[in-house]
N, C-alpha and C positions, 0 to 999 in steps of 0.2 A: 504493499500499499503506499507508504516512503520513498519509493523507488518510483512509482507512480506519478505521484505529486511533485517529486523531483521532476521527470519530466514533463508535465504540464508547466513547472513554471517556467524550465529553460526553453519550452516555445514559445510562452508570451514574452522572454526576455528579448528572443529574436526576431517577433513581431511587432515587439517596440520599437527594436532601434529599426527594422526596416520601416516602420511608417514614421520616421524620426526624416525623411528626407525632406531640402525645399527647394523650395522654386528659385527663381533668383529675378523672376521678372513679372510683369500684371500690367495688363490691360484695359479699359472701360470699355465695354461696348456699346455701341450708342445705342438708342432710344430705341424698344422695340414698338413700331405704331400696328402692328394687327397681330394679334395669337395665333400659330402654325410652325409649320416647317420653313426657316430662313435660310439664306449663306452667310456665314460671316464670313466677309472677305479678309484672308490673312497677307497685310503686306510683306514688301523685301524684309523690315528689320527684324519681325516675328518668325519669318521662315528661318531667315539667318539664324537665329538662335536657338532651334530646335536640335535635338541630335539625328544622326544619321535616317534612321528610322522614322521621324518625326512621330513619335510616339509621346514624348515629355512635356505633353501640353494638357491642361484641363478647362474646363468651362463650369462656372459655379455661377449659381441665383443669390441674389442678396439675403438670402438665409443660409449661404455656405453649404447648400446642397449641389452633388454633383450632377448638372446637366450632361445626357450622352451626346453623343454627336457623330459623324461619321466624318473624317478628314479626306478630301476629294481634291487630285490635283488633275488639273483637263490637260492632258496628257494626248499626244496626236496618236490618232487610232487607226486602223486599219483593217476594211473590208472587203469582202469580195461577192455583191451583189449579182443574179443574175438578170441578163437582159433579154430579152424577146428580138429577134428578128420578126418583120411584118411578113405573114403568111398573104401572099397574091392569090396564090391558087390551090386546090386538092383534089385530085383527079383518082378515082381508087375505079380500075377495071378488073375484076371477079379474075381470080386466076392468072392473070398478066402481069398486073400491073401498080405501084402504088405513084403516082408524081406530085411532088410538092415543089412548089415554086415560091422565094423566099425572095425579099430584097434585103439587101444591107443600105437599111437608111445611113449609118455612119461615112458610108463613102470612104472607110480606110480598109489598106488591103489585109486580108483576112488570108489564115491556111489553117481554121480547125473551124469544125461547127457541135455541139453542143446538142445531145437530142435527149429528152425526158420521155424514155418508156414504159408503157407500162410492161409490169417484169415478164420475162416470157424466157424458152427455151429454147425460139427458134433461129438459124441461122439466116443473114438475108443478105446476098449482092448489090452492092448499090454503083450509080454510073449518076456522076457527076459534071454539069454542065454549065457555064458563065456565060450572062448576057449582060448588054449595055443595054436594051432595051425593050426585053423580053421579046424579040422577036427570033432575033440572028441568033443562034444557040452555040458555041463551041467546049467542044472535049477538054476536061481539065482531069479525072480519072475515071476510068470506067472498070476499077478494079478494088473495091473498098467492096469491105465485109464488116456487117454488124455481126457481135459474136454473142452467143449467152452466156449470164452470169443471171446468179442466184444471190437474193438478197431477201435475208432473213428480218430486216428491220422495218423495213416500208414498201411499199407494193411497186415504186417507180424506181427507177434505176436509171441512172446519166451515163450516155455512153458516147464517147467524144470521135468524129471520124475527122482524121487529117489529110491534107492534098497539098499539092503544089501553091505558094505565095501567090492569092491572085484578087486584082481589084475592080473587079464588075458590080456591077449594082443589084444583078440579078442571080442568084443559083437557082437550079432547078436538080430535082434529088430523082432518080427513077431506083426504085424499088424493085424487086424480083417477087411476085407472088403467087409462080407458076408452082412451086414445089408444097406452097404452104398458105395458110391465110395470113392477108395483112399485119403487121404492127400497130400498135397501136399510141401513135407519134403525139406528145399531148405539147410538147413546147420545142422549139428548135431556136437559140439564142446562143450566146457566150455569155463568161465570168470576163468581169472587167473591177481589177482592182482599185478600189477609191479610198484616198490616204487623206485624213485630216489633217488640216496644220498643227493643233490643238490649240491652246490659248493662252498668253504673256502676258505679265505684267513686267512693266518697264521698270529696273532699277534705278531708282533715282540719286543725282548728285554722282556719278562716275565721273573721275577721273583720272587721265593718261599720262602717260610721259616715255617720250621713245630717245633710245641711242642707239648711234649709228658703230656697231663695233668693228676695229682691223681685222677682226677674222670674219669679215664678208657678212655678219647677219646685223640683224634690228633688232632691240630688245625693247617690246614695250609694256612696260608694267601697267596694272589696270588696278585701280584702289576703289572701293565703293568707299562713300563716307561713312557708311554701319555697315553691321557684320550681313551678310545675304548669302544664296545659294543660287549660282550661275546653271542655269538652263541652255542659253544662248547666249550667242551674241551675235552682231552686225558690224561688219569692217569697213567704214568708207574710205576710201584712198585716194589720195589728188592726184591724178599722173594725166599726162597730154599724150602718152603714147602706149600700146596693151603690151599689158606684164602677162605674165605666168609665172609664180612664185610658189616654195613649196614651202611651207610655213605650219606652225607646232604650237598648240595652246599647253600650259603646263605650270609647276610651281616650282621654285628652286628649293632643295630641301639638306640638311648639315646633321650631319653625327658626332658625336666624341668618339676618337677611334684612341687605340695605344700611346702611351706618353704625350698626354694632353691636347694631338691635334687631332685637327675639325676635319672630316673628310664633308665635300660639298657636291653635290651633285643634280640633274636638272629631271623633275619627274612627269614627263611625257604625260596627258591625259585624253590628246586628239591631237591627230596630222593631218592637213587640208591642204590642197592648192589655193593660193589666194592668185585669183585672175582678175583680169578687165572685162571680163564678159559673163562672169558669175555675180549673182548678188549677194558673195560672201558670207552669208549668213552660217553661224556655224552652231551646230547641237552640240552640248556637252552634260556628260551624267548629271547633274544636282551636284553640282562639288561648291561645298559648304568653306568660302576660302576667305582672309580678308587681303588679299591680293592673287592676282593671276599674273602669268605673262604670255608676253605672244611673240613668239622669235619666228621673223623670218631670214630665210637661204639667199642671197642676194647673188650669188657665186661672181661674176664677174662684171653685173650692174651696178648701178647706181642706186644708193638706198629709194627706197619707194616714201614718201611723206603722206604718214596716215593723220586721213583730216580730221575723223573722230571713231571712236567705237563704244556703241550701245549695249548693255546689258540687259538681259529680262529673267525671271525666273517664271515659269508655271504658274500660272494664275493658279493659287489654291485656298481653299475655304473651307468650313468646318459646315455640315449638313445637320442641326438642331431645330426641335421644335419647343419653341419658345413663346412664353405668354406677355400680349400687352400690355404695360405698365410694370413689369419685373426689370428691374436692373439685373445684368451680368458682367463677367468679368473674365478677361483669359488670366490663366499662372500657366508660367512656362520655363522650361531649362531647368532639369532636375536630374540630380546624379541617377544613372542603372532606374528606370522608372521606364515598366513595360508598356505593352501596348494595352488602351485600356479594352474592357470586354465587355460592350451593352449587346441589348436587346437587337438595335438599330444595324448593328454589323453584318449579321448574316441573309437578310429580308432584303433590303431596300425597296422597298415600298412604293417610293414616290420619284417621280422626275424628278433631278437638281435643276435644269435649266428652267424651269419654270416657275420657280422661288424668288420672294425677294432677296436681295442684298442686301447687308449690313454693315458698314464699314466698323473697325475699330479704333480708339480714340490714340494716342501716343504712347509708344512704349516705356515704363518707369523699373527700374530697376527696384526691389523690394529690401528694406534695412532686415538685417537678420535677425534685430529684435520684432521684428513686425510678427503679429499672429496671422498666419498662413489658414486658408479654409479646410477642410475636409474632416478628418477622423477627430475624435478626442484625444488622441497620442499625438495629435501632431503638434500642442500647446508647447512650449517647451518647460512654461511653468510646472505643467504636469508630467513632463516626459519623464525629467530625472529624480526626483522624487518615485516617479514609479517605477526609475530602473534602482535605485536604492533600495526600495521596499521589495523586491523582487531578487536582489543582490542578497540581502539581508533574511530574507527568507530561505533560499537556495543555500548560504551557509550555514543556517540550523538545520535545516532537515539533513544535509551532508554529515553534518556532527552528529546528529542522532544516527544516522546509518550505520556511523562508523561505531558507535555507542553499541546498537545491537550488535554488528556482525563480531563485536569481541567477546558480548554478553553469551551470543551463539558456540563460539568457539571454546570458551571457555568451560562451559560445561558440557560440551562431548568431549 
């Protein structure tokens, strides 16, 4: 029994110590005008003070109750939707053939067609021809086969037929039905990758300084006014002639080695070509930094003049269900804080883009003596007496355990 009590007290000690972490910054959330889900927009200086996984931020109401949220970053996305070609005509001649005519409304060269077909175990031969006016037809491929395949999860299967690259407006498929009944072809089209560029927030007051070195490189140091997380750079070059230079984004690092010497090196984050024919937008993987360096290899060319550099973070916000008339504030930047687990996390029942946006006030450092929100055990006036009491109880219980063990050994 005594051993069990000691274990419980030890667990309580660990729990209290774990709760004693402190936030370093806070920011007031602007007044909430209407109840419901809102997007609390996080400015660059807030995101710049978060840890690598963006887990050390919490939202509290005016009763010091933690409010659940989802943290969302508007990342670039890629999707591949299916687009139908226009079906101009469809003719079926029983026991002979099925003839389909489609129009390539995009007028771009193609070399594949995607067919959505009801599941079948039949193999068919297809002839493909092309035309610019749907009157005069020219052969493209007369030895295409649609092979059977089994699909156990859906009643539709996608079949891709390939052929030489062609830029006809119209395409005719003649499917041989002499040996079996026709295929049930539902759609003919193509998959096209659609990439969204994401949404970005400018990092304000970015300064830069250029130094052209004798080693045929130009070094441009980028320094934000406050801590920031870099997700994209746009570089503006002043030049009258075409150019193309290899460039790198990175940071200078140093460490102490033997005999007090210091080792210096340049850690490359991203390499790219700086060119007069490109937009010179560079995506970088969310680097939290007080400075970055752009290094340009000039080779035997005169140095380029960097006219401006602009930096951006991915637009970041907390999606939370807020109450009008209630005041809220953010607390952030704490050591060893894990990702919170809220009911909102696994479900995502709402569309974020349709919710109102709320800004936050200036970021303020928290005085170490300031009482922070959250658990009963985060008040320093309670933590240390509680720790002392637990340690005292652990000492008493340990002493009693030793006495009991000694008495037991004496009796035996």
